[in-house]
N, C-alpha and C positions, 0 to 999 in steps of 0.2 A: 630396200623399200621399194616399192615398185613409184612410177610418177604419178599416177591417181592416186596414191597412200599418203603422197606428198601433198598433191592440189587439194586433199580434200582438209589436212591439219593445215595449209596454208590460206586456206577460206575459213576455218573456223577461228584462223587470230587476225585475217581481217575485217572479219563480221565483229569481231570483240572491242580490236582497236578502232574501229571507223564508225563502228554503230550502224551497220547498213546488214538489208537481208542476205543472210549467207546464199540463198537462192537467187538471188542477182548477180553474183559474180562466177563468171565463165574465165577460161583463160586468156581469153581476147581480151579483158575489162583492161583499160587505163586505170595504173593508179590515180593519173592525175584529171583525166576528162571523165571518168566514169563513174570513179571512185570520191573523188573531189580531196585525194590529198593532197595536202601540203608537203613541205621539203621536210617538217618537223614530224607530220605524219608516219613519213615514208620510214625516217630515222627511225620512231618508234615500232614503226613493224619489222624493221630487219632486225632490232633488239630483241621484239617477239620471235624471229625464226631461228634466231641463235641461240636460245634459252628452249623452243622445244626440241629444235635439233641437234643440239649440243656440239654447233660450231661457230666461226669464227669468221664475218662477210667483212672483208678489209671494205673501209669507208666509200674507198672511191668505187668499186664497185655494188655497192648498196644504191646508193646514186644512179648506176644506169638502168636499174629496172623501171620498162614504161609500162611493163603490160604484167597480169600473174603469172601466165605464162611465161614469160623471162626469167620471174623468179623461182615458179618451181622448177624450171628446166634445170636451172645455175642448183638451184639445192638436190636437186635429185641426183647429179653429177657428184658432188661431196661427199655422197653417204652410199 
């Protein structure tokens, strides 16, 4: 799976779980500053990523994602 394919799936999950317009999400989008996610939202997103990609993300790693691009790069590295 390419980074772009991962990015598109991640965008869809973020848009669904945070109720934001998918077209406003970029790789540079900050989960906290741009997408207004709190710590519970981020845990929910990580859970969504795990389900979509059938992987396990350690809790300590999931809490380190600051931007959408960081999450996409990490997910792509596992696939």
